[in-house]
N, C-alpha and C positions, 0 to 999 in steps of 0.2 A: 461599648459598646465590641459585638461582637457579627462573625461573617463566617458564612457556610457556601461553599458552592453546591447547590444540587445535584449537577451535569453539567459537564462541560466541554463543549464538539457541536463536530458539522450534526450533530441531531438533536441537539438541544440542546439550549445556555438555559441557566438557574441560577441568580443569588438570591439570598437569604440575608440581607443586613438589623441586626436589632441592636437597636439602644434606647436605654432604662424601656420602657413599654412601646415602644413602638415600634412595628415590626415592615419593609418592604424588600419586594422582593425588585428583582433588577431584572428585567424580561423574566417570557414563563415560554418557553418553544420549547417542551413540553407540551401534552394531553393534560389538559383538564383533568385527568382521574389521574395519570402516573405523578402531577406536577405533586393534588394532592398524595401520594403513595409515598411520594418521597420526602413531602413535611411531614407524616406521620412515622416514618422512620424515620427522624430525627426528633420527633417528639413532640409536635408543632401543630398548633391546633390551625386548618385553615382558614378560619375566618378570624383568628386576631389577626390577621396580613391586612396591616393599615391601605398600602398604596401597593400599587403593579409600576416601573418606569419602564420606559421603552426607550431602547435606543436607538432602534433604527428594525427597515419595514419588515429585514427577513426571515423565513418563516423559521428559520433553526432557536429565535430569538422569541415573536410571537404567539408561536399557532397556537396554543391553549389560551392565550392572553384572556378572549373575550366572552368563554366558557367559564373561566373560574371569575372572573370579573364576575357574572351573571348572575352565577349563583352562589357566589358568597356574599354577594354585593359590593364588592370589593374598588375605588376607581383605579382608573388606569389614564396614566400619563402619559402619553405623548407630544409632539410637535403638530403641526396643523396639516406636513405636506403627509409625514409617517399615519397620520389616521387616513388621507383621501387613498393613497397608494393601500394601504388594505382594509380598506372601510370595511370589506363581506365579512369582518373574523368581529366589527362591532356594526349591525345592522342597526341600532336605534340608537346607538353614540351616545345613551344616558348615563352612562357610570363613567364617556370620557373627562381628561382634565386637560386642554390644553396649556403646554409652558412654549418658552419663547429659549433656544441654545443661547446661552450670556444673561441668560436670569436667576437667580439663580432663585426657590419657590422651599416654603416647612411642610412637612410633615410630620403634625405632633413633634417631638426631639430632634429629628434628622435633616438640614436644614441641606436644599439637594441645590448642587451647580453642573447645568449641563455646560458641556464647551463641544463646538462640532470640532467633529476631524474627516478624518476620510480615508474613504472605502464605497466600496458600490451597491448605496444603496442613496435614496433620495436626499434624504436628509439625516445622518447620523451624526450621533452623538457621543460621548464618553464624561463619568460621573466622577464628579467627585461629593464625597455623601460625610459631611462631619457634623459631634451631636452639636444640642444649641447652647452649651459650655465651651465651647468650641476649645476641648479639650482631646481629641481621637478626630480626627478625619484618615478616609478612607477613597481610597481613587479607584475605581476601575473604567478599562479602555482594552478594548477586547473586538476585534474587526476592525485591525487598526494599518492602513496601507503603508505609511511612515508616521511618524513624531511631527509633531506639526507643535509653531507657539504656542497654540490652545490647550493642547495634548499636555505638551509642558507645563502647564501655569494649573490643568488642572489636576495632576496627579505632583507636582510641587509641594514638600514640604509634608506629604500625604505619610506618615506613621506605618499604614500598610496596607500593601498595592496589590491588584488584580491581572496582569498583565498581561497580555496573549502571547507566549509561543508557540506558529501554527506549525511552517512545513521545517524541515529538515534541508539547505538547497541540494545537496545531495544527489538523497529519498525523491527531492521533487522531477529531479532531473530524468530521473531511474525508474518513475515513475508510467501508471497507464495513460495517466493524462495527456492527452492531445495539446499541441505543441502550444493554444490559442490558451487552451486552459492553463496551462503553466505561465504566461505570463501575464493570463489577467491575476492568481493566485499572487505569482511576486512584485506585482505593479505597484504606482505608488494609490491605488485605492482597492490593494488587494489584502494584503496579511503582512505579519511580521515575520518572517524567522523567525529561526534559534538564534544564529547570529545578531543580528540587525534586535530582537526583543536585548539578547546579550550587552548590544552597547547602549541602551536606551536604560537599560537598566541601569549603569554606570553610569549615567549621568542623574538619575533620578539618586543617589546612596546622599545619607545625608544622616547625621547621629541618633535624631529622631523615626530613623524608619526602622521599624521594630521587625513587619513583615513582608513576602514577597511569594505568591501565589501564581505559580506559573496558569495558565490557559486557554481556551478554543485549539489546540492540537491535535495535528489534522492523523486521524488513523489508517490514514494510504502512505502518510507522508513523513510522520515521524514517529518517533517513541518515547514515550514518558520516561524514562533512565536518559535517552538522549538531548529531550533538550536540560533536567534537572543539574546532568551531569557538566554540560555548555557553561548554563549560567555560575552554576555552582564554581567552578576552572577562572567568573570572571574576575566575581565578585567576591570569592572567600579573600582575595591576596591582594585586595586594596581595604577586609579590614572589614566586612559582614560580616558582623555575628546573631546575625539575628533569622530566622524561624525562614525558609525554604522550602515551598512544594509544589506539590502538583495537580488540577483537578482531573478528577475523568470524568470519563462518559460515563461509566455506570454508577459510580456509586458515586451518594454523597463524606464531602470531604466529615471530620470531625467540625466541632465548632471551634472555632480559632478567637480567642476573649483576648482586644485586645493592651489591655494591664495586664493581660499575664505575660502576655509576651513580648511585654516590655522589659519587665521583673528579669522574662528569661535573659533577655540580650544583654541585659546590666552582668546578671548572673555569668550567665562566657567572657561577657568582658573584664570581671576583674576578677577571673578563673587567668584568662586566657595574660593578664599583665602578673600576674603569680611567677 
């Protein structure tokens, strides 16, 4: 099972998950043309995408989904309320599949489990994606005001987690954003700060967590090195030896192969033991 962030931030989000012959995009917040360009950049043919999963209705997660779906005949999965909110992107609804939060469904070799989350959208979810052999599990949680019981359940025992680390609290306070916007970002229906993401990641640590990718960083109120160092300083002393990285807005990450990450983590643990 492999995962790649095509890009993540306030200007667009999309994540590719691959298992055996199955490829799923979680969100398409870039234009159809830009999504296609980024897929070609990582040497993936857009017509090989089996499904698009939408987490919520905000445009930085949906803007290219309709165009991409129509061009490549790709089904798009979303909740009924999310579809109603962004139905202009899907005028005929001919390629939309409705899912219900907390009810799993299968896309070829991947089991998808949506869980309700807290965000200022009509029906936001986070996803866990598991290969059908249940050997690997990926959790994806961005646009998250705070971790809830449902979100904790989604990410529990995940082997790889994509976790929002949106803003640094001091940078938010000193930003040009009006007070009302700052309050929305920092609210329980807004986004996770670096500090909150770190606290949540510490809860998620377990022996078979092989990697964490920080995502949806604010360009105004965060820095990749700041988010990374805040997380690093918290989880490394707790014994986490796995992969830790940051998804950026403009450049896709390399493909991250869970089996290789498992091997690397084991190697690191053996080395540290001796």
